N, C-alpha and C positions, 0 to 999 in steps of 0.2 A: 696609280700613280700616273699611268700613262695617260689617263682623260685627264688627270690634273696638269700635267706637262704640255698636253694639246691645249686646253685652254687657255694656260700662260703664254704659249706662243701665238697662240691667236688674237688675243689681249694685248701684247708688245706691238704685232702687225699691225692691228689697227690704231695701235698709239701713233705708230711712226708714220702711218699713213695720214692722220690726223694732221702732226707736225710738219710734214710735208706740204699738204695743201694749205695750212697756214701762213706758212714762207712764200708758196705762189700766191695768194692772195694779197699778203702783205706788200708784196712789188708788184703787183697789177699784171699778173701773168699766168700762164697754165702750160705747165709741164709735165702733169703725173698722169698716169696712166698707162696701160701696158697696148700696144697695137702690133698685132703679126705681120708676119711677113707676106702671108696670103692678102691680107687686106689690101697692103699697099702693092701688091703684085711682084713683087720681089721673092717669090718661095726659093730658096736653095738650102741643099743638105750642108751648106758649110758657115750660112748665116745666121744670124739669130734676129728675134724677133725685137721691138722697140721696149724699152723700160728705162725709165731714168734712175740715174746713180741717185744714191740719197745726198740731200745736201750736205755738204762739210765734207765731201768724199774727199778732195784733194786736200784741204787742210790734215787730214789723217796723217799724212806723210810728207809732206811742204809747208813748212811755215811760210808765212807772207814775209817776214824778213830775208828768207832764202833766193827771193826774186828780187830783181832790178828791172828797169825800162830797156836794159840792154838783150833781155830775155824776150822769145817767141815762143807763144802756145799753142797747141792745135788738140783740137778733140776729135780723133778718127771715130765717125759714127756719132754724130753730134745730135741725131734726134730731135727735140723740140727745143734744144738748145740751155739745158738746166745747167751743165758742167760749165759752157763757153760763159755763160752769164756770172756764174761763181768765179772763174779765173777773172772777166773784167771787172768785177766788184769787188772783187778783196786782194787783189795782188796788183802789182804796179808791171804788170807786163807792157811792152812798148807794142807789140801787137798778138791779137787774139784771133784764131781761125777756128772754126767750127766747119769740118768736111761731114757731107751727110749724103748718101746713095739716094735717098727719097725724095723729090721734090717737093711733095707733100710736106714732108715732115720739116724739109728746108726753111718752105714759106713760113710754118708755123713758128721754128725759131726765130726767122726775120721778125716776124709780129712779136715775140716774145721780147727781142733785143728792143725793138723801138718802143716797148711799153715799159720794161723794167726801169725800177728808179735806183738810183746810184751807181749807175756804171761809169768805171774810172778810166778805164781803157782810151785812149782816143782813137784807136784802130782797130776795129773789131769787123769781122766779115764771115758770112755765112757761105761757103762754097758747095756746089751740088757736083758731085764726081764718085766714080767709082774708084776705090784705094788702089786696085790693081792697074790702074792706069794713071794714077795719080803720082806724079812727082814732088817727092818732100820738099819743101823749101828749104834753102839751106841758111837760114836765119834762123829756123825754128830748134828751140834748147829745150822744151817741154814737152813730152806727147802724152798724151792721155787718151785710153780705151776702156770700154766696160764691154769686155767678150762679144765685140760686135763679131766676129768672125772667126772661123779654125781652120785647121787642116790647110791646105795649099794656098790657100787666100792670106794667111796668116803668114805665111813662108813667105808670098810675096812683098807682103806688108814691112815683112823685117828686110827683106833685102832692097826696098827701097830707101829702108832708113840708114842702111850700112851705105848705099850710093852715095846717098847725102854728105855722111860723114866721110866718107873719102873726098869726096868734091871739096868739102870744106870741114876740115879736122878742129871738134870742138868738144865741150863736154855737153853731154845730152841725157837729159833724164829722161825716163819712161814711167808713167804712171799706169797701174795695170790693174783694174777692179777685175773681180773673180779669175785669177790666172790660171786657165786651164790649161794653156801654150806655155808655162814656165819652162820646161826642158828644153823647149825650143826656142826660147829666150837667150839661155845662157850657151845652148849649142853653138851659139855664132861664134863664141869665145869674145866677143868685145864687150859683152854687159855682166856687170855684177850687182847682186840684189844687196842693196846698201840698207834698205829700211822696209819694216812689214809691218801692217796693222792688222790682226788675227780679232775677229768677234770672239766673245764668250758666249758660244752655242753648244749643245750636247753633240750634235753629230757632226762627224767629220764633212760630208757634202754641204752640209750648211754652211759650216767654217770655210769650205773653199770657195763657196759662191758670195759670200761677204767679206773674203781676204780682199786686201789692198795691198800692192807690191811697188816699192821704188827701187829702179835698175837705174844703174849710169853707166855711160860708154864715153870713150874719149876717141 
């Protein structure tokens, strides 16, 4: 039975990868594949290697009707730009930003943006920067991250978000895939979990890795 479960898991993984590659090809871009931090020269115990979120990740927890041109979006750890493209293509954000530590990945994201078909947002940019030194723009209302960092880096990231909220009070939503720092988000006392998508997988660790949480702060 274990062998059968493993075979099914492998088949489903292969099918998901094929679907993602098909979407990339249809849009004329290349966002798939995993790139390790040592390959990028960015090895750090609290940072995580590049791996794109599945297509439609945002739509698991935020409906396009819940976004308007008054909203601004940022993907922290944008990689090759997959979620940036999804946000700019399927939502009416007034502004979309991708923040990426690696200049190499940021360049790939810009190339994908230039090639992508169907971008709706009039203002999309990819910024090269370190989240620990980055000042969160005060117009941002939706923040996305796919477990790009943990520990003290995550703590500094949350401090930056709260500082922005203090400068300009507003409703801010945080979309967090693989929410390993869930407790740290709630410990701020400012965010509450309002929606969660949990994949149907047999192992707790696998459920955790595929979960998407939507938090909201005021």
